[in-house]
C-alpha positions in Angstrom: 35.5 66.2 32.8 35.8 63.1 30.6 35.4 63.3 26.9 32.3 61.0 27.1 30.7 63.4 29.7 31.4 66.4 27.5 29.9 64.6 24.5 26.7 63.8 26.6 26.4 67.4 27.7 26.6 68.6 24.1 24.1 66.1 22.9 21.8 66.3 26.0 22.2 69.7 27.7 20.4 70.3 30.9 19.9 73.1 33.4 21.4 73.0 36.9 20.6 74.8 40.2 23.5 76.5 42.1 22.9 76.0 45.8 25.9 76.1 48.2 24.0 74.1 50.8 23.2 71.2 48.4 26.8 71.3 47.1 28.2 70.9 50.6 25.7 68.2 51.5 26.4 66.2 48.3 30.1 66.2 49.2 29.4 64.7 52.6 26.9 62.0 51.7 27.3 58.5 50.1 25.5 58.0 46.8 26.0 61.6 45.7 26.7 60.4 42.1 23.2 58.8 42.0 21.3 62.1 42.0 21.5 63.8 38.7 22.1 67.6 38.9 19.2 68.1 36.4 16.8 66.5 38.9 17.7 69.1 41.5 16.8 71.8 39.0 13.5 70.1 38.4 12.8 69.8 42.1 13.3 73.6 42.5 11.1 74.3 39.4 8.3 72.1 40.8 8.4 73.6 44.3 7.9 77.1 42.9 4.7 75.9 41.1 3.1 73.3 43.4 -0.7 73.0 43.4 -2.4 74.3 46.6 -3.0 70.9 48.1 -1.2 67.5 48.1 1.7 65.9 49.8 5.1 64.9 48.4 6.3 61.4 47.7 9.7 59.9 46.8 9.8 56.3 45.6 13.3 55.0 46.3 15.5 56.6 48.9 18.8 54.8 49.0 21.1 56.7 51.4 19.0 59.8 51.6 20.6 62.4 49.4 17.5 63.2 47.3 15.3 63.2 50.3 17.5 65.7 52.1 17.7 67.9 48.9 13.9 67.8 48.8 13.5 68.8 52.5 16.0 71.6 52.0 14.2 73.0 49.0 10.8 72.7 50.7 12.2 74.8 53.6 13.9 77.2 51.2 10.6 77.9 49.4 8.6 78.0 52.7 6.5 74.9 51.8 5.0 72.9 54.6 3.6 69.7 53.1 3.5 66.1 54.3 6.6 64.3 52.8 6.7 60.5 52.4 9.3 58.2 51.1 9.4 54.5 50.6 12.2 52.0 50.0 12.5 48.3 50.8 16.3 48.6 50.8 16.6 45.3 48.9 19.1 45.5 46.0 20.4 43.0 43.5 24.0 42.0 43.5 26.1 43.1 40.5 26.2 39.6 39.2 22.8 38.2 40.5 21.5 37.2 37.0 24.5 35.0 36.3 26.1 34.0 39.6 23.1 34.0 41.9 25.1 35.5 44.7 22.1 36.2 46.9 23.6 34.5 50.0 26.8 36.6 50.1 26.1 39.9 48.4 29.7 41.0 48.1 31.1 37.6 47.3 32.7 38.8 44.1 34.9 41.2 46.1 37.7 39.2 47.7 38.0 41.5 50.7 34.3 41.6 51.4 33.2 38.0 51.4 31.8 38.4 54.9 29.2 40.9 53.9 25.7 39.4 53.4 22.9 40.9 51.5 21.1 41.7 54.8 24.2 43.4 56.1 24.4 45.5 53.0 20.8 46.6 52.9 20.7 47.3 56.6 23.8 49.4 56.2 22.2 51.5 53.5 19.0 52.0 55.6 21.1 53.0 58.5 23.0 55.4 56.3 19.7 56.9 55.2 18.6 57.3 58.8 21.9 58.9 59.8 22.0 61.3 56.9 18.4 62.5 57.3 18.7 62.9 61.0 21.8 65.0 60.5 20.6 67.2 57.6 16.8 67.2 58.1 16.4 66.6 61.8 13.5 69.1 62.2 11.9 68.2 58.8 12.2 64.4 58.6 10.2 62.7 56.0 7.9 59.8 56.9 10.0 56.9 55.4 8.3 53.5 55.2 10.4 50.4 54.5 8.2 48.8 51.9 8.3 48.1 48.2 6.4 50.7 46.1 3.6 48.2 45.4 3.1 47.4 49.1 3.4 51.1 49.9 0.7 52.1 47.4 -1.6 49.3 48.7 -1.2 50.6 52.2 -1.7 54.2 51.0 -4.9 53.2 49.3 -6.2 51.6 52.4 -5.0 54.5 54.6 -3.2 52.2 56.9 -1.3 53.3 59.9 2.4 52.5 59.8 5.6 53.1 61.8 8.3 54.9 59.8 12.0 54.1 60.1 12.3 56.8 62.8 9.8 55.1 65.0 6.9 57.5 64.4 3.4 56.4 63.7 1.7 57.9 60.6 -1.5 57.3 58.7 -0.9 56.9 55.0 -3.2 58.2 52.2 -4.4 61.4 50.6 -3.7 63.5 47.5 -0.2 64.1 46.2 1.2 67.2 44.5 4.6 65.9 43.5 6.0 62.3 43.1 9.6 61.5 42.4 9.8 58.0 40.9 13.3 56.7 41.6 12.7 53.0 42.5 13.1 50.0 40.3 13.9 51.3 36.8 12.5 48.2 35.0 9.7 49.0 32.6 7.1 46.9 34.5 7.8 48.3 38.0 8.3 51.9 36.9 5.0 51.8 35.0 3.2 50.5 38.0 4.8 53.2 40.1 3.7 55.9 37.6 0.2 54.6 37.3 -0.3 54.3 41.1 1.1 57.8 41.5 -1.2 59.3 38.9 -4.2 57.9 40.8 -3.4 60.2 43.7 -1.8 63.1 41.9 -4.0 66.2 42.0 -4.6 68.2 38.8 -1.6 70.4 38.2 0.6 68.0 40.2 4.0 66.9 38.9 5.8 63.6 38.4 9.6 63.3 37.8 10.7 60.0 36.4 14.4 59.3 37.2 16.8 57.6 34.8 14.4 58.4 31.9 16.9 60.4 29.9 17.1 59.4 26.3 20.7 58.2 26.5 20.0 55.5 29.1 18.8 52.0 28.4 16.5 51.4 31.4 12.9 50.4 31.0 12.0 53.8 32.5 13.3 55.4 29.3 10.8 53.5 27.2 8.1 54.4 29.7 8.9 58.1 29.5 8.6 58.0 25.7 5.2 56.3 26.0 4.0 58.9 28.6 4.3 61.6 26.0 1.3 60.1 24.3 -0.8 59.6 27.4 -3.9 61.7 27.7 -4.0 64.0 30.7 -0.2 64.5 30.9 1.9 67.4 29.8 5.6 67.1 29.3 7.2 70.0 31.2 10.9 69.4 30.6 13.6 66.9 29.8 16.5 67.9 32.0 17.6 65.3 30.9 15.1 63.2 32.9 11.4 63.6 32.1 9.2 65.9 34.2 5.4 65.6 33.6 2.5 67.6 34.9 -1.0 66.2 35.3 -3.6 68.3 33.5 
């Protein structure tokens, strides 16, 4: 463990969940480093305290690690709820703001000049499909390839959509847990949270990813502001912020 990580743990300690299945799954799946161990503990905490009604929603799926962890913990706790995820699979290049490398996403890597942005995002979506079909075949989420704004618009209108596995599903209804892990800019994260709270039942939970105090994302500012919002209770910082709707 690096000295920097040791220092972070001392300054911002968090609880973890030991689960052999999750440990094995993380080792086999791309993007494992993108799911903080503290979030897994928060998932487990929430699923032992869910309200009686309401589905589950994950905003931002990437390669499927968090979705598979969620399906596993739902099974582990004997919970049968509708589970939805959304992701447009459109990501910025590392140097987009300065180099505008939209046309060839990996252009700054000499060996990967042939990889376009479409290639890259399609690869991530296919990784998600492959990973969830392998680890959650009997408990697949309904994953819709949309931005969170478009997803919530469709959710509000109760539109019928086709998920990435080719299944038809009608969107809409109350939610008992939302994991906000999409665009971490302040503006988008705030819209995601506000839209989520519109559908979250009393007693429902919302976990805001990349909101730990030591990050510099807009979601960190948002998490601080949410402590002052009426109708919300801060349940834990582990190190990301988990809230409960009163």
